[in-house]
Each structure stands twice: as structure tokens, then as C-alpha cells.
C-alpha positions in Angstrom: -19.4 -17.1 31.5 -16.1 -18.8 30.7 -13.1 -17.9 32.8 -10.4 -16.1 30.8 -8.1 -19.1 31.0 -10.7 -21.4 29.4 -11.5 -18.8 26.8 -7.8 -18.8 25.8 -7.7 -22.6 25.7 -10.9 -22.6 23.5 -9.5 -20.0 21.1 -6.1 -21.6 20.9 -7.6 -25.1 20.1 -10.3 -23.8 17.8 -8.7 -25.1 14.5 -8.3 -28.5 16.0 -11.9 -28.4 17.4 -13.2 -27.5 14.0 -11.4 -30.5 12.4 -12.6 -32.8 15.3 -16.2 -31.7 14.6 -15.7 -32.3 10.9 -14.6 -35.9 11.7 -17.9 -36.5 13.5 -19.9 -35.1 10.7 -18.0 -37.1 8.1 -18.6 -40.4 10.0 -22.2 -39.4 10.6 -23.0 -38.7 7.0 -21.0 -41.6 5.5 -21.9 -44.4 7.9 -25.4 -43.2 8.6 -27.4 -41.4 5.8 -25.1 -42.4 2.9 -24.3 -46.0 3.9 -26.3 -47.4 0.9 -25.4 -44.6 -1.6 -23.1 -45.2 -4.6 -19.4 -45.0 -3.9 -18.9 -41.9 -6.0 -21.5 -40.0 -4.0 -20.0 -41.1 -0.7 -16.5 -40.0 -1.8 -17.8 -36.7 -2.9 -19.8 -35.9 0.2 -17.2 -37.2 2.7 -14.3 -35.5 0.8 -16.3 -32.3 0.4 -17.1 -32.1 4.1 -13.5 -32.8 5.0 -12.3 -30.1 2.6 -14.9 -27.6 4.0 -13.6 -28.4 7.5 -10.0 -27.6 6.4 -11.2 -24.5 4.7 -13.1 -23.2 7.7 -10.0 -23.8 9.9 -7.8 -22.1 7.4 -9.8 -18.9 7.2 -9.9 -18.9 11.0 -6.1 -19.0 11.1 -5.6 -16.6 8.1 -7.8 -13.9 9.7 -6.7 -14.6 13.3 -4.6 -12.0 15.2 -4.3 -14.2 18.3 -1.2 -14.1 20.5 -1.8 -16.8 23.1 0.7 -18.9 25.0 -0.8 -21.5 27.4 0.8 -22.6 30.6 4.1 -24.5 30.1 4.0 -23.9 26.4 1.2 -26.4 25.9 0.1 -24.4 22.9 1.7 -21.3 21.5 -0.4 -19.3 19.1 1.5 -16.6 17.3 2.1 -15.4 13.7 4.6 -18.2 13.0 2.4 -21.1 14.3 -0.6 -19.6 12.5 1.4 -19.5 9.2 2.5 -23.2 9.6 -1.0 -24.3 10.6 -2.3 -22.5 7.5 0.2 -24.2 5.2 -0.7 -27.7 6.7 -4.4 -27.0 6.2 -3.9 -25.9 2.6 -1.8 -29.0 1.7 -4.3 -31.3 3.5 -7.2 -29.7 1.6 -5.4 -30.4 -1.7 -4.7 -34.0 -0.7 -8.4 -34.5 0.2 -9.6 -33.1 -3.1 -7.3 -35.5 -5.0 -8.4 -38.4 -2.9 -12.0 -37.9 -3.8 -11.4 -39.4 -7.3 -8.4 -41.6 -6.4 -9.7 -43.4 -3.3 -10.6 -47.0 -4.1 -11.4 -48.3 -0.6 -15.1 -48.8 0.4 -14.3 -47.3 3.8 -14.7 -43.8 2.6 -15.7 -42.0 5.9 -13.0 -43.7 7.8 -10.3 -42.7 5.4 -11.1 -39.0 5.4 -11.7 -39.0 9.2 -8.2 -40.5 9.7 -6.6 -37.9 7.5 -8.3 -35.2 9.6 -7.2 -36.8 12.8 -3.6 -37.0 11.5 -3.9 -33.3 10.6 -5.0 -32.5 14.2 -1.8 -34.1 15.4 0.2 -32.1 12.9 -1.3 -28.9 14.0 -0.4 -29.7 17.6 3.1 -30.4 16.6 3.7 -27.1 14.9 1.9 -25.1 17.6 3.2 -26.6 20.9 6.5 -25.8 22.7 5.9 -28.5 25.4 7.7 -31.8 25.2 4.6 -33.8 26.4 2.3 -32.2 23.9 4.8 -32.6 21.1 5.0 -36.3 21.9 1.2 -36.7 22.1 0.8 -34.9 18.8 3.4 -37.0 17.2 1.8 -40.2 18.4 -1.7 -39.1 17.2 -0.2 -38.4 13.8 1.9 -41.6 13.7 -1.0 -43.9 14.6 -3.1 -42.3 11.9 -0.4 -42.7 9.3 0.1 -46.4 10.1 -3.6 -46.9 9.4 -3.5 -44.9 6.2 -0.6 -47.0 5.0 -2.5 -50.3 5.6 -5.8 -48.9 4.2 -5.7 -51.0 1.0 -6.3 -54.4 2.7 -6.5 -56.2 -0.7 -2.8 -55.5 -1.4 -0.2 -57.5 0.4 2.3 -54.7 -0.2 0.1 -52.2 1.8 -0.1 -54.5 4.8 3.6 -55.3 4.7 4.5 -51.6 4.4 2.2 -50.7 7.3 3.7 -53.4 9.5 7.3 -52.3 8.8 6.3 -48.6 9.3 4.6 -49.5 12.6 7.6 -51.5 13.9 10.1 -48.8 13.0 7.8 -46.1 14.2 7.1 -47.8 17.6 10.8 -48.2 18.2 11.5 -44.6 17.3 8.7 -43.4 19.6 10.2 -45.4 22.4 13.7 -43.9 21.8 12.2 -40.4 21.5 10.2 -40.8 24.7 13.3 -42.1 26.5 15.3 -39.1 25.3 12.6 -36.7 26.4 12.5 -38.3 29.9 16.3 -37.9 30.2 16.0 -34.2 29.3 13.2 -33.8 31.8 15.2 -35.6 34.5 18.0 -33.1 33.8 15.9 -29.9 33.8 12.7 -30.8 35.6 10.7 -28.9 32.9 8.7 -29.8 29.8 8.5 -26.2 28.4 11.1 -25.9 25.8 12.0 -22.3 26.7 12.5 -23.2 30.3 14.6 -26.3 29.2 16.8 -23.9 27.3 17.6 -21.7 30.3 18.2 -24.5 32.6 20.5 -26.3 30.2 22.4 -23.0 29.7 22.8 -22.7 33.5 23.8 -26.4 34.2 25.9 -27.0 31.1 26.1 -30.1 28.9 25.6 -32.9 31.5 26.2 -36.5 30.2 22.6 -37.5 30.8 21.4 -34.5 28.9 23.7 -35.3 26.0 22.4 -38.8 25.9 18.9 -37.5 25.8 19.8 -35.1 23.0 21.1 -38.0 20.9 18.0 -40.1 21.5 15.8 -37.2 20.6 17.7 -36.7 17.3 17.2 -40.4 16.6 13.5 -40.1 17.2 13.0 -37.1 15.1 15.3 -38.5 12.4 12.8 -41.3 11.8 10.0 -38.8 11.3 11.9 -36.8 8.6 13.4 -40.0 7.0 17.0 -38.9 7.3 19.8 -41.4 7.0 20.3 -43.8 8.9 16.6 -43.6 10.1 15.2 -43.8 6.5 14.6 -47.5 6.0 10.8 -47.2 6.4 10.4 -44.6 3.7 10.9 -46.6 0.4 8.7 -49.5 1.7 5.9 -47.1 2.9 5.9 -44.9 -0.2 5.8 -48.1 -2.4 3.1 -50.0 -0.4 0.7 -47.4 0.8 -2.3 -46.4 -1.3 -1.4 -43.4 -3.4 -3.6 -40.8 -1.5 -2.0 -42.0 1.8 1.5 -41.9 0.3 0.9 -38.4 -0.9 -0.1 -37.2 2.5 2.8 -39.0 4.3 5.4 -37.7 1.8 4.2 -34.1 1.9 2.0 -32.8 4.8 3.6 -34.9 7.5 7.1 -33.8 6.3 6.2 -30.2 6.8 5.3 -30.7 10.5 8.2 -33.2 11.0 10.8 -30.7 10.0 9.3 -27.8 11.8 8.9 -29.6 15.1 12.5 -30.9 14.8 13.7 -27.4 14.1 11.7 -25.9 17.0 12.8 -28.6 19.5 16.5 -28.2 18.7 16.6 -24.4 18.1 14.4 -23.5 21.1 14.9 -26.2 23.7 18.4 -27.5 22.9 19.9 -24.4 21.3 22.6 -24.3 24.0 23.8 -27.7 22.9 24.0 -26.8 19.2 27.8 -26.9 18.8 29.0 -26.1 15.3 29.4 -27.9 12.0 31.5 -25.2 10.4 34.6 -26.7 8.7 37.0 -24.3 10.5 35.5 -24.6 14.0 33.7 -27.9 14.6 32.3 -28.0 18.2 30.5 -31.0 19.8 26.7 -30.7 19.8 23.7 -31.7 17.7 24.8 -29.5 14.7 27.7 -31.8 13.6 25.5 -34.9 14.1 22.8 -33.4 11.8 25.5 -32.4 9.3 26.7 -36.0 9.0 23.1 -37.2 8.7 22.5 -34.5 6.0 25.6 -35.5 4.0 24.7 -39.2 4.0 21.1 -38.5 3.2 22.1 -36.4 0.1 24.5 -39.0 -1.1 22.5 -42.2 -0.4 19.2 -40.7 -1.5 20.3 -39.4 -4.8 22.5 -42.4 -5.8 20.0 -45.0 -4.7 17.3 -43.2 -6.7 19.3 -43.6 -9.9 18.9 -47.4 -9.7 15.1 -47.4 -9.2 12.8 -48.7 -11.9 9.6 -47.8 -10.0 8.3 -44.2 -9.7 7.3 -44.6 -6.1 10.6 -45.8 -4.8 12.4 -43.2 -6.9 10.3 -40.5 -5.2 11.0 -42.1 -1.8 14.8 -42.0 -2.3 14.5 -38.5 -3.7 12.6 -37.5 -0.5 15.5 -38.8 1.6 17.9 -36.6 -0.4 15.6 -33.6 0.1 15.6 -34.3 3.8 19.4 -33.8 3.7 19.0 -30.5 1.9 16.3 -29.4 4.5 18.6 -30.2 7.4 20.8 -27.3 6.2 18.0 -24.9 7.4 18.4 -26.3 11.0 22.2 -26.6 11.1 22.9 -23.1 9.8 23.6 -20.4 12.5 21.9 -17.8 10.2 18.3 -17.2 11.3 17.3 -16.5 7.7 17.8 -20.2 7.0 14.7 -21.0 9.1 12.6 -19.0 6.8 14.2 -20.6 3.8 13.4 -24.0 5.4 9.7 -23.1 5.6 9.6 -22.0 2.0 11.5 -25.1 0.8 9.5 -27.7 2.7 6.2 -26.1 1.6 7.0 -26.0 -2.1 8.5 -29.5 -1.9 5.4 -30.8 -0.3 3.2 -29.3 -3.0 5.3 -30.9 -5.7 5.2 -34.3 -4.0 1.4 -34.2 -3.7 1.1 -33.6 -7.5 3.7 -36.3 -8.3 1.8 -38.9 -6.3 -1.5 -37.9 -7.9 0.2 -38.8 -11.3 1.5 -42.0 -9.7 -2.1 -43.0 -8.9 -3.3 -42.2 -12.4 -0.5 -44.3 -13.9 -1.3 -47.3 -11.7 -5.0 -47.1 -12.3 -4.7 -46.7 -16.1 -1.6 -48.9 -16.8 -1.5 -51.2 -13.8 1.9 -50.4 -12.3 4.3 -47.5 -11.5 7.3 -48.6 -13.5 9.1 -45.9 -15.4 8.5 -47.7 -18.6 4.8 -47.3 -18.1 5.2 -43.5 -18.5 6.1 -44.0 -22.2 3.9 -42.0 -24.5 2.1 -40.2 -21.6 2.4 -36.8 -23.3 0.6 -38.1 -26.5 -2.2 -39.6 -24.3 -2.6 -36.9 -21.8 -0.8 -33.6 -22.5 -2.2 -31.7 -19.5 -1.3 -34.4 -17.0 2.2 -34.7 -18.6 2.9 -30.9 -18.5 1.8 -30.7 -14.8 3.9 -33.8 -14.0 6.9 -32.1 -15.7 6.4 -29.0 -13.5 6.4 -31.2 -10.4 9.5 -33.1 -11.4 11.4 -30.0 -12.6 10.5 -28.3 -9.3 11.9 -31.2 -7.3 15.0 -31.1 -9.4 15.4 -27.3 -8.8 15.0 -26.1 -12.3 14.2 -22.3 -12.7 11.8 -20.6 -12.8 9.9 -23.0 -10.6 9.5 -22.8 -6.8 11.9 -25.7 -6.2 14.8 -23.7 -7.7 14.2 -20.7 -5.6 13.7 -22.9 -2.5 17.1 -24.5 -3.0 18.8 -21.2 -3.9 17.3 -19.5 -0.9 18.2 -22.3 1.5 21.8 -22.8 0.2 22.5 -19.0 0.1 21.3 -18.6 3.7 23.3 -21.6 4.8 26.5 -19.9 3.4 25.9 -16.8 5.5 26.3 -17.7 9.1 26.4 -15.0 11.8 30.2 -15.1 11.7 30.2 -14.0 8.1 32.6 -16.9 7.1 31.5 -19.7 4.8 31.5 -22.3 7.5 29.0 -24.7 5.9 30.6 -24.4 2.5 31.6 -28.1 2.5 28.0 -29.2 3.2 26.4 -26.7 0.7 29.0 -27.8 -1.9 28.0 -31.4 -1.4 24.3 -30.4 -1.7 25.0 -28.7 -5.0 26.9 -31.6 -6.4 24.2 -34.2 -5.4 21.5 -31.8 -6.8 23.3 -32.1 -10.1 23.3 -35.9 -9.7 19.6 -35.8 -9.2 19.1 -34.3 -12.6 20.0 -37.6 -14.2 17.1 -39.6 -12.7 14.6 -36.8 -12.9 15.4 -36.3 -16.6 15.2 -40.1 -17.0 11.6 -39.9 -15.8 10.7 -37.0 -18.1 12.4 -38.7 -21.0 9.8 -41.5 -20.7 7.0 -39.0 -20.7 8.0 -36.6 -23.4 10.5 -38.4 -25.7 9.8 -42.1 -25.7 6.8 -43.3 -27.8 4.2 -45.6 -26.2 4.5 -49.4 -26.9 1.9 -50.8 -29.3 0.2 -52.7 -26.5 0.1 -49.8 -24.0 -3.3 -48.9 -22.8 -4.7 -45.4 -23.5 -4.5 -42.9 -20.6 -7.8 -41.5 -19.4 -8.0 -39.1 -16.4 -10.9 -38.4 -14.1 -12.7 -35.1 -14.9 -11.7 -33.3 -11.7 -8.1 -34.4 -11.2 -6.5 -32.5 -14.1 -8.0 -29.3 -12.7 -6.3 -29.9 -9.3 -3.0 -30.8 -11.0 -3.1 -27.5 -13.0 -3.9 -25.6 -9.8 -0.9 -27.1 -8.0 1.4 -26.7 -11.0 0.3 -23.0 -11.4 1.1 -22.4 -7.7 4.5 -23.9 -8.0 5.3 -21.8 -11.1 3.9 -18.6 -9.6 5.8 -19.1 -6.3 9.0 -19.6 -8.3 8.5 -16.4 -10.4 7.2 -14.4 -7.5 8.7 -15.9 -4.3 8.1 -12.7 -2.4 4.4 -13.5 -2.3 5.3 -16.2 0.3 8.5 -14.9 1.8 6.8 -11.6 2.9 4.5 -13.8 5.0 7.4 -15.8 6.4 9.8 -13.1 7.3 7.5 -11.0 9.7 6.4 -14.2 11.4 10.0 -15.3 11.9 10.9 -11.9 13.4 7.9 -11.8 15.7 8.7 -15.3 17.0 12.5 -14.7 17.3 13.0 -18.1 15.7 
């Protein structure tokens, strides 16, 4: 009979173990029994098994009532971590379903296996409160994402993007690890909760402050916030569309949540204040400056883009600036708003990149001019694409609007009751208005402009429109009935004390 400790470890890691077992099954089926089967069949079987693995892990989390915290915060299973794990599994499952018809590489089993391995790393990130486990989860995820970026070996852009992503990622990992080592040398602990109490007792020592700055730099790369954003446009443009969709959406959810958890749990005593009337040194004013530059640079750079991938990349940088409001704010309700925002944003990005792949496969490139006449050729795809773009722009009644409204409103209500972050929220509103220009420029090509005489007809695979309609319906319903999701978030936040 297993000892109670090992039973807890097994239960805590059960979603990750299910995904790891799915990886073995996918490789066994694809490289063994289906090695000589047609590509369509291999994609269907490998993608179907991967989706079933995510589905099994999701239902385990959805029905689980576990409350387990392993030694030193190695893994913390509670209502909040189960919610975040469920969100990641749902988004991964959608990405896998879209990849079944959009994957063009012959290495089918390897592709889906690497996505599942990246997902395991993401689950560890959102479930752990230990610096060592967080770093290991981040590296497992990063190594998988580098490979996914370089998966299309026939395209020079894919290899170049992967190389740049790897070099920037390796440097950021070194900086992050150095920062973690400085914090450990100050506190002698890897458990974030213990780190918090020791830093409160010792005060802001210089070596701890340096560690904090290096940690912010390391996490800033993962969330693509200015000035650590340089990898994002190249990666979004060069990676295969299924890989770019996963990087732009699912990894962003975990990246922001681990950043929020590390700063708000472990380094909360070094927060300081970014309020205009009472600025205090700490990580909050640093993140506020990063947020401001991300909003401005991301939105104004997106205006000049002629390719849809790079436009979405700079848009993602701007959205990173908005999301940082949820971490900077002293109002605990902003954390729940951040979860809602990053989830609905990720869903819209998955759908947008699915349309990018259709555009490239049917018309050969992702230039905005290639979108001309899309509504006449494919009304269903165009309407779904319109939902995704309007949601990213924050147009009611879509989920993106409520996400922005929810986040901005919570950021304006700090514990002190004074509009301390009004300057940053005001900048977010102004830059959101700026973003309407390039989002509407995209939709003008789709719905207003007529196709050129030599434009190829637009044919979609049979299953992809169904998934696009499913995503678009979810975004619309969450915008009209946001309480469906917020009533799951709020109890989890209160139980965690986040």
C-alpha cells in the first residue's frame, strides 16, 4: 500500500501523468502501427488521442475536490490551480483540434507529443509555488516551444524565428535563474510563501532587490512585455500557424499567472506602489513603466504592419501591457479580472491564427490585402474572424469588451479607494482606441473590399469552420453572460487568498 505522502504526490500530479501517458500512446500509434498510413489518418489518430488525453485530464480537474500542498510548495492543488489547469487544458484541446487539419509536417506524432509536453510544463507553472519547480516547468515549456517554432524545416523563416527565440529565451532563462539564486541566497528558501515572510522580516536588502529586477526581466520575456518583446514578432511570423497559435495563447495564460503568483506571493513585500500620488520603490512601478511602453509601442507599431501575423504579434504586446494592470493593482479583484481577460484573449488569438493558416494555405501569404473579398468567398469564416478581431479590440458585447472593462474598473479601485492608477488606466483606454484603427483596417479588407480578379477562391477544410464557430460562440456567450466564468473565478480567488 502506498504511503500517504506518495498517494498525495500521485494525486497531485495525476493530470500531468495522464498527459505523459498520452504522449507515449501518440508516439506508439504514429511511429509504430500507423507509420505507413496516409497523412490524413495519422493526423486524425494522433490529434484525436492528444485531444482525448486533454479531455481526460480536464474532467479529472473539473470534478476534483483535492486540497493538497506538497512539501516546500512543490505542487499546490487548490480550487484556483485546478481552475487554471482546466483553462489551459481546454485551450490546448482547441489548439489540437485545429492542428489536425492545419498541420503540414510529416512528423505528426512528434508535433502533438511536443504540444502535450509543453502543456505539462504549463500545468506545473500554474500549480507550483516553489522557485525550483517553477523554473523547471518554464524550461520544459520553453524547450518545447523552441521546437514547435522550428517545426516547418522547409521554411527559412521558421528556422530563423526558432533560432532568435532560442537565443533570447536562453538569455532570459539565465537571467531568471540568476535572479532566483539571489533571492534564495537572501532567504535560504525556495517556497514562495516562506520567501515572503523572510523578506518581510529582513527588509529590502540590495541583493534581494537585484534578484527581484532579474526575475522581472526573466518573466518579462515570457509575457512579451517591452523591452523584452523582440522575439515575439519574429516568432509569430516564422512559426507554423498551429505552433504560433499555441505560443500566442496557451503559453500566455501560464506566463501571466506564474508572473502574478511569483510577485504577489513571494515578493509581495517588495511591491511598492505605482499610484500617481504615492509612488514607492518596488516592482509595481517597474511593471507600470513596462505596461505603459507595451501599450504605446505595441499599438502604434501594429498600425504600420502589412502582414496579419506581425499585426497580431504587436497587438499581443499591447495586450500584455493591459494585462499587467491586473498584477500592479492593489485591488485583489484585479487578479480575477486578469484570469478572465487572459483566458478570453487566448481564445480569440487561437481563432485568429486558425484564420491566418487558412489564408496562407489558400492564398499563399498573410498580407492584409489577401483578406480582400473573404466574406464573399467564405461567410462563416469571415464572421468568426470578425468576432475574434472585435473581441481583441474590446467591442461589446463580446468577451474582450467585458474583459477590458472588468480589468480597468478593478484597477481603478485600489484598497485605498483613491484612483491611484488612473494615469495608467487612462493610457490603456487611449491606446485601446488607437487599436480600433488597425483592427478595423483588417476587417475592412474582409467585409468591404472586393476581391482582386486574380484572387484564388477560398475553400476551408470541413472540420475547421465548426471549431471556429465553437470558439466564436464561446466568446460571444462569455461577453453576454460573463458571470458564467466569473462565478468560477471569484470563489477560487477567495479560497486561495490571492
